[in-house]
Each structure stands twice: as structure tokens, then as C-alpha cells.
Biotite code that builds the C-alpha atoms (Angstrom):
import biotite.structure as struc

atoms = struc.array([
    struc.Atom([0.092, 0.051, 0.008], chain_id="A", res_id=1, res_name="GLU", atom_name="CA", element="C"),
    struc.Atom([2.920, 2.294, 0.807], chain_id="A", res_id=2, res_name="ILE", atom_name="CA", element="C"),
    struc.Atom([4.388, 1.632, -2.604], chain_id="A", res_id=3, res_name="GLY", atom_name="CA", element="C"),
    struc.Atom([1.081, 2.181, -4.380], chain_id="A", res_id=4, res_name="ASP", atom_name="CA", element="C"),
    struc.Atom([0.743, 5.500, -2.623], chain_id="A", res_id=5, res_name="ALA", atom_name="CA", element="C"),
    struc.Atom([4.231, 6.670, -3.368], chain_id="A", res_id=6, res_name="TYR", atom_name="CA", element="C"),
    struc.Atom([3.644, 5.836, -7.124], chain_id="A", res_id=7, res_name="GLU", atom_name="CA", element="C"),
    struc.Atom([0.169, 7.804, -7.115], chain_id="A", res_id=8, res_name="ALA", atom_name="CA", element="C"),
    struc.Atom([1.906, 10.759, -5.660], chain_id="A", res_id=9, res_name="VAL", atom_name="CA", element="C"),
    struc.Atom([4.768, 10.415, -8.114], chain_id="A", res_id=10, res_name="ALA", atom_name="CA", element="C"),
    struc.Atom([2.271, 10.550, -10.971], chain_id="A", res_id=11, res_name="LYS", atom_name="CA", element="C"),
    struc.Atom([1.305, 14.050, -9.901], chain_id="A", res_id=12, res_name="PHE", atom_name="CA", element="C"),
    struc.Atom([4.511, 15.358, -8.654], chain_id="A", res_id=13, res_name="ILE", atom_name="CA", element="C"),
    struc.Atom([7.015, 13.738, -10.873], chain_id="A", res_id=14, res_name="GLY", atom_name="CA", element="C"),
    struc.Atom([9.049, 10.798, -9.914], chain_id="A", res_id=15, res_name="LYS", atom_name="CA", element="C"),
    struc.Atom([12.294, 12.581, -10.264], chain_id="A", res_id=16, res_name="GLU", atom_name="CA", element="C"),
    struc.Atom([11.486, 15.480, -7.848], chain_id="A", res_id=17, res_name="ARG", atom_name="CA", element="C"),
    struc.Atom([9.674, 13.131, -5.420], chain_id="A", res_id=18, res_name="LEU", atom_name="CA", element="C"),
    struc.Atom([12.582, 10.835, -5.348], chain_id="A", res_id=19, res_name="ASN", atom_name="CA", element="C"),
    struc.Atom([15.084, 13.782, -4.818], chain_id="A", res_id=20, res_name="ARG", atom_name="CA", element="C"),
    struc.Atom([12.993, 15.216, -1.911], chain_id="A", res_id=21, res_name="ALA", atom_name="CA", element="C"),
    struc.Atom([12.328, 11.879, -0.399], chain_id="A", res_id=22, res_name="SER", atom_name="CA", element="C"),
    struc.Atom([16.186, 11.014, -0.424], chain_id="A", res_id=23, res_name="MET", atom_name="CA", element="C"),
    struc.Atom([16.832, 14.568, 1.259], chain_id="A", res_id=24, res_name="GLU", atom_name="CA", element="C"),
    struc.Atom([14.220, 14.005, 3.870], chain_id="A", res_id=25, res_name="MET", atom_name="CA", element="C"),
    struc.Atom([15.817, 10.446, 4.469], chain_id="A", res_id=26, res_name="LEU", atom_name="CA", element="C"),
    struc.Atom([19.452, 11.767, 4.909], chain_id="A", res_id=27, res_name="LEU", atom_name="CA", element="C"),
    struc.Atom([18.096, 14.394, 7.248], chain_id="A", res_id=28, res_name="VAL", atom_name="CA", element="C"),
    struc.Atom([16.246, 11.868, 9.353], chain_id="A", res_id=29, res_name="THR", atom_name="CA", element="C"),
    struc.Atom([19.130, 9.787, 9.484], chain_id="A", res_id=30, res_name="VAL", atom_name="CA", element="C"),
    struc.Atom([21.611, 12.262, 10.254], chain_id="A", res_id=31, res_name="ASN", atom_name="CA", element="C"),
    struc.Atom([19.286, 13.458, 13.245], chain_id="A", res_id=32, res_name="ILE", atom_name="CA", element="C"),
    struc.Atom([17.797, 10.191, 14.603], chain_id="A", res_id=33, res_name="GLN", atom_name="CA", element="C"),
    struc.Atom([20.969, 7.900, 14.619], chain_id="A", res_id=34, res_name="VAL", atom_name="CA", element="C"),
    struc.Atom([23.074, 10.392, 16.772], chain_id="A", res_id=35, res_name="PRO", atom_name="CA", element="C"),
    struc.Atom([20.192, 10.837, 19.047], chain_id="A", res_id=36, res_name="LEU", atom_name="CA", element="C"),
    struc.Atom([19.978, 7.136, 19.498], chain_id="A", res_id=37, res_name="GLY", atom_name="CA", element="C"),
    struc.Atom([23.552, 6.901, 20.417], chain_id="A", res_id=38, res_name="TYR", atom_name="CA", element="C"),
    struc.Atom([23.160, 9.957, 22.761], chain_id="A", res_id=39, res_name="LEU", atom_name="CA", element="C"),
    struc.Atom([20.076, 8.069, 24.350], chain_id="A", res_id=40, res_name="GLY", atom_name="CA", element="C"),
    struc.Atom([22.229, 5.001, 24.951], chain_id="A", res_id=41, res_name="ILE", atom_name="CA", element="C"),
    struc.Atom([24.984, 6.965, 26.599], chain_id="A", res_id=42, res_name="ALA", atom_name="CA", element="C"),
    struc.Atom([22.396, 8.844, 28.827], chain_id="A", res_id=43, res_name="TYR", atom_name="CA", element="C"),
    struc.Atom([21.046, 5.464, 29.935], chain_id="A", res_id=44, res_name="LEU", atom_name="CA", element="C"),
    struc.Atom([24.486, 4.213, 30.605], chain_id="A", res_id=45, res_name="ARG", atom_name="CA", element="C"),
    struc.Atom([25.381, 7.103, 32.970], chain_id="A", res_id=46, res_name="TYR", atom_name="CA", element="C"),
    struc.Atom([21.894, 6.969, 34.607], chain_id="A", res_id=47, res_name="ALA", atom_name="CA", element="C"),
    struc.Atom([22.629, 3.470, 35.585], chain_id="A", res_id=48, res_name="GLN", atom_name="CA", element="C"),
    struc.Atom([25.824, 4.186, 36.905], chain_id="A", res_id=49, res_name="GLU", atom_name="CA", element="C"),
    struc.Atom([24.284, 6.879, 39.105], chain_id="A", res_id=50, res_name="ARG", atom_name="CA", element="C"),
    struc.Atom([21.835, 4.576, 40.239], chain_id="A", res_id=51, res_name="GLN", atom_name="CA", element="C"),
    struc.Atom([24.492, 1.854, 40.979], chain_id="A", res_id=52, res_name="ASN", atom_name="CA", element="C"),
    struc.Atom([26.336, 4.412, 42.987], chain_id="A", res_id=53, res_name="ALA", atom_name="CA", element="C"),
    struc.Atom([23.341, 5.042, 45.245], chain_id="A", res_id=54, res_name="LEU", atom_name="CA", element="C"),
    struc.Atom([23.451, 1.334, 46.329], chain_id="A", res_id=55, res_name="LEU", atom_name="CA", element="C"),
    struc.Atom([27.000, 1.803, 47.633], chain_id="A", res_id=56, res_name="THR", atom_name="CA", element="C"),
    struc.Atom([26.373, 4.836, 49.712], chain_id="A", res_id=57, res_name="VAL", atom_name="CA", element="C"),
    struc.Atom([27.244, 4.177, 53.377], chain_id="A", res_id=58, res_name="GLY", atom_name="CA", element="C"),
    struc.Atom([27.267, 0.465, 52.887], chain_id="A", res_id=59, res_name="SER", atom_name="CA", element="C"),
    struc.Atom([30.567, -0.459, 54.160], chain_id="A", res_id=60, res_name="HIS", atom_name="CA", element="C"),
    struc.Atom([33.923, 1.249, 55.094], chain_id="A", res_id=61, res_name="GLU", atom_name="CA", element="C"),
    struc.Atom([35.394, 3.324, 52.479], chain_id="A", res_id=62, res_name="GLY", atom_name="CA", element="C"),
    struc.Atom([32.047, 3.687, 50.672], chain_id="A", res_id=63, res_name="ALA", atom_name="CA", element="C"),
    struc.Atom([30.688, 6.828, 49.223], chain_id="A", res_id=64, res_name="MET", atom_name="CA", element="C"),
    struc.Atom([29.079, 9.303, 51.638], chain_id="A", res_id=65, res_name="SER", atom_name="CA", element="C"),
    struc.Atom([25.586, 10.769, 51.115], chain_id="A", res_id=66, res_name="ALA", atom_name="CA", element="C"),
    struc.Atom([27.381, 14.264, 50.697], chain_id="A", res_id=67, res_name="HIS", atom_name="CA", element="C"),
    struc.Atom([29.763, 13.036, 47.885], chain_id="A", res_id=68, res_name="SER", atom_name="CA", element="C"),
    struc.Atom([26.696, 11.195, 46.176], chain_id="A", res_id=69, res_name="TYR", atom_name="CA", element="C"),
    struc.Atom([24.925, 14.365, 46.191], chain_id="A", res_id=70, res_name="VAL", atom_name="CA", element="C"),
    struc.Atom([27.850, 16.155, 44.404], chain_id="A", res_id=71, res_name="ARG", atom_name="CA", element="C"),
    struc.Atom([27.929, 13.469, 42.007], chain_id="A", res_id=72, res_name="ARG", atom_name="CA", element="C"),
    struc.Atom([24.266, 13.809, 41.230], chain_id="A", res_id=73, res_name="VAL", atom_name="CA", element="C"),
    struc.Atom([24.776, 17.469, 40.895], chain_id="A", res_id=74, res_name="ARG", atom_name="CA", element="C"),
    struc.Atom([27.435, 16.782, 38.433], chain_id="A", res_id=75, res_name="HIS", atom_name="CA", element="C"),
    struc.Atom([25.285, 14.396, 36.470], chain_id="A", res_id=76, res_name="TRP", atom_name="CA", element="C"),
    struc.Atom([22.353, 16.774, 36.224], chain_id="A", res_id=77, res_name="VAL", atom_name="CA", element="C"),
    struc.Atom([24.640, 19.698, 35.100], chain_id="A", res_id=78, res_name="LEU", atom_name="CA", element="C"),
    struc.Atom([26.955, 17.767, 32.770], chain_id="A", res_id=79, res_name="ILE", atom_name="CA", element="C"),
    struc.Atom([24.900, 15.051, 31.670], chain_id="A", res_id=80, res_name="ILE", atom_name="CA", element="C"),
    struc.Atom([21.249, 15.657, 31.916], chain_id="A", res_id=81, res_name="CYS", atom_name="CA", element="C"),
    struc.Atom([20.865, 19.342, 30.926], chain_id="A", res_id=82, res_name="LEU", atom_name="CA", element="C"),
    struc.Atom([23.005, 18.848, 27.698], chain_id="A", res_id=83, res_name="PRO", atom_name="CA", element="C"),
    struc.Atom([21.030, 15.768, 26.730], chain_id="A", res_id=84, res_name="TYR", atom_name="CA", element="C"),
    struc.Atom([17.614, 17.422, 27.150], chain_id="A", res_id=85, res_name="VAL", atom_name="CA", element="C"),
    struc.Atom([18.977, 20.538, 25.111], chain_id="A", res_id=86, res_name="ALA", atom_name="CA", element="C"),
    struc.Atom([20.460, 18.438, 22.299], chain_id="A", res_id=87, res_name="GLN", atom_name="CA", element="C"),
    struc.Atom([17.267, 16.100, 22.313], chain_id="A", res_id=88, res_name="ARG", atom_name="CA", element="C"),
    struc.Atom([15.055, 19.182, 22.132], chain_id="A", res_id=89, res_name="ALA", atom_name="CA", element="C"),
    struc.Atom([16.949, 21.176, 19.514], chain_id="A", res_id=90, res_name="LEU", atom_name="CA", element="C"),
    struc.Atom([17.695, 18.179, 17.077], chain_id="A", res_id=91, res_name="MET", atom_name="CA", element="C"),
    struc.Atom([13.926, 17.092, 17.321], chain_id="A", res_id=92, res_name="SER", atom_name="CA", element="C"),
    struc.Atom([12.882, 20.602, 16.578], chain_id="A", res_id=93, res_name="SER", atom_name="CA", element="C"),
    struc.Atom([15.006, 20.593, 13.461], chain_id="A", res_id=94, res_name="VAL", atom_name="CA", element="C"),
    struc.Atom([13.906, 17.350, 12.298], chain_id="A", res_id=95, res_name="HIS", atom_name="CA", element="C"),
    struc.Atom([10.148, 18.392, 12.911], chain_id="A", res_id=96, res_name="SER", atom_name="CA", element="C"),
    struc.Atom([10.810, 21.715, 10.844], chain_id="A", res_id=97, res_name="HIS", atom_name="CA", element="C"),
    struc.Atom([12.399, 19.647, 8.043], chain_id="A", res_id=98, res_name="ALA", atom_name="CA", element="C"),
    struc.Atom([9.660, 17.186, 7.902], chain_id="A", res_id=99, res_name="PHE", atom_name="CA", element="C"),
    struc.Atom([7.038, 19.895, 8.028], chain_id="A", res_id=100, res_name="GLY", atom_name="CA", element="C"),
    struc.Atom([8.753, 21.561, 4.920], chain_id="A", res_id=101, res_name="ARG", atom_name="CA", element="C"),
    struc.Atom([8.816, 18.163, 3.152], chain_id="A", res_id=102, res_name="PHE", atom_name="CA", element="C"),
    struc.Atom([5.081, 17.553, 3.955], chain_id="A", res_id=103, res_name="ARG", atom_name="CA", element="C"),
    struc.Atom([4.014, 21.192, 2.951], chain_id="A", res_id=104, res_name="HIS", atom_name="CA", element="C"),
    struc.Atom([6.125, 20.670, -0.279], chain_id="A", res_id=105, res_name="TRP", atom_name="CA", element="C"),
    struc.Atom([4.250, 17.466, -1.095], chain_id="A", res_id=106, res_name="THR", atom_name="CA", element="C"),
    struc.Atom([1.022, 18.858, -0.475], chain_id="A", res_id=107, res_name="GLU", atom_name="CA", element="C"),
    struc.Atom([1.557, 22.006, -2.313], chain_id="A", res_id=108, res_name="ARG", atom_name="CA", element="C"),
    struc.Atom([2.901, 19.948, -5.410], chain_id="A", res_id=109, res_name="SER", atom_name="CA", element="C"),
    struc.Atom([-0.205, 17.881, -5.201], chain_id="A", res_id=110, res_name="LEU", atom_name="CA", element="C"),
    struc.Atom([-2.690, 20.623, -5.006], chain_id="A", res_id=111, res_name="ARG", atom_name="CA", element="C"),
    struc.Atom([-1.140, 23.711, -6.691], chain_id="A", res_id=112, res_name="LEU", atom_name="CA", element="C"),
    struc.Atom([1.233, 22.207, -9.308], chain_id="A", res_id=113, res_name="HIS", atom_name="CA", element="C"),
    struc.Atom([-1.139, 19.704, -10.435], chain_id="A", res_id=114, res_name="SER", atom_name="CA", element="C"),
    struc.Atom([-3.675, 22.424, -11.646], chain_id="A", res_id=115, res_name="PHE", atom_name="CA", element="C"),
    struc.Atom([-1.165, 24.926, -12.311], chain_id="A", res_id=116, res_name="PHE", atom_name="CA", element="C"),
    struc.Atom([2.092, 23.435, -13.833], chain_id="A", res_id=117, res_name="PRO", atom_name="CA", element="C"),
    struc.Atom([5.375, 25.334, -13.766], chain_id="A", res_id=118, res_name="GLU", atom_name="CA", element="C"),
    struc.Atom([5.913, 24.790, -17.584], chain_id="A", res_id=119, res_name="GLU", atom_name="CA", element="C"),
    struc.Atom([4.884, 28.341, -18.475], chain_id="A", res_id=120, res_name="GLY", atom_name="CA", element="C"),
    struc.Atom([2.188, 29.518, -20.737], chain_id="A", res_id=121, res_name="ASP", atom_name="CA", element="C"),
    struc.Atom([1.974, 26.206, -22.719], chain_id="A", res_id=122, res_name="GLY", atom_name="CA", element="C"),
    struc.Atom([1.300, 24.030, -19.634], chain_id="A", res_id=123, res_name="GLY", atom_name="CA", element="C"),
    struc.Atom([-1.040, 26.434, -17.536], chain_id="A", res_id=124, res_name="THR", atom_name="CA", element="C"),
    struc.Atom([-4.783, 25.633, -17.166], chain_id="A", res_id=125, res_name="LEU", atom_name="CA", element="C"),
    struc.Atom([-5.735, 29.132, -16.692], chain_id="A", res_id=126, res_name="LEU", atom_name="CA", element="C"),
    struc.Atom([-6.698, 29.294, -20.362], chain_id="A", res_id=127, res_name="LYS", atom_name="CA", element="C"),
    struc.Atom([-9.456, 26.572, -19.778], chain_id="A", res_id=128, res_name="ALA", atom_name="CA", element="C"),
    struc.Atom([-10.417, 28.661, -16.657], chain_id="A", res_id=129, res_name="VAL", atom_name="CA", element="C"),
    struc.Atom([-10.566, 32.033, -18.441], chain_id="A", res_id=130, res_name="ALA", atom_name="CA", element="C"),
    struc.Atom([-12.906, 30.609, -21.208], chain_id="A", res_id=131, res_name="GLN", atom_name="CA", element="C"),
    struc.Atom([-15.386, 29.040, -18.917], chain_id="A", res_id=132, res_name="SER", atom_name="CA", element="C"),
    struc.Atom([-18.313, 30.709, -17.264], chain_id="A", res_id=133, res_name="ASN", atom_name="CA", element="C"),
    struc.Atom([-17.214, 29.885, -13.832], chain_id="A", res_id=134, res_name="PHE", atom_name="CA", element="C"),
    struc.Atom([-15.828, 33.238, -12.835], chain_id="A", res_id=135, res_name="THR", atom_name="CA", element="C"),
    struc.Atom([-16.247, 35.458, -9.855], chain_id="A", res_id=136, res_name="VAL", atom_name="CA", element="C"),
    struc.Atom([-18.384, 37.972, -11.856], chain_id="A", res_id=137, res_name="GLU", atom_name="CA", element="C"),
    struc.Atom([-20.737, 34.842, -12.849], chain_id="A", res_id=138, res_name="GLN", atom_name="CA", element="C"),
    struc.Atom([-21.796, 34.451, -9.198], chain_id="A", res_id=139, res_name="TYR", atom_name="CA", element="C"),
])
């Protein structure tokens, strides 16, 4: 079904233009989502280290004190959490913007360019509209 939908849209837009735009969107998606995946894995590892450190607080001689654990948590929040949240939010916004542009381009191409081709005077359908009785003045 996805292939059939792609082919139907390609008939209106043009296969070359749709392939180029789809490939561009694929590259943007890969370049944003793959690094965010690695960043998420690193975040989860640091979070697990922090949780494991909590288990050692005050458990035996030479173990981490509660005060040093709080310092480590502060460090974790400032150095790990805040940059992770900022990068995730920024890159998700960039991806959302790129996808929105792709979606709007596709919609514009389907709606506008199928009725008013970009081929100049020879391809425009305004001639047919100009000769019809369905004008604003007729209403």
C-alpha cells in the first residue's frame, strides 16, 4: 500500500522530484535520529551508573558518603542531563521543521502544481478557466 501511494503521488509530482525530496528527507532523518539514538544510549548508561552508585552509599567502610553522592548527582544533572535534554529538544525541532517543509512541499505539489504546472504558458490550465463561465463575476 505504501508503494502504491508513493507511485500515485509520483504521478502528480513527478518521480524525479519526489525521489530527490524523499532522499533529502531520508538523509536528514538518518543524520538526526542515529546520533540521538547513540546519545540516548550514553544517557541511559550514565543513569545506570548513578543508580548503582546509590547502592554503595554508606554500605561499608570506604564507601561513598551521602554528601559525595549528592555532589555526583549535581554533576550528573549539570553535565549529563541538561545537555542531553537541550540536544534532544533542538535536534527534534530541526527534524520536525524539516519534515514539515517536506510535507508542505508535497501537499503544495499535489494541490497547486497539478492544476497550475510550472511549464509556463503552454502548460498552464488558466486558459481553460478563462474561457469558462465559472468566474467571480458570474456569481
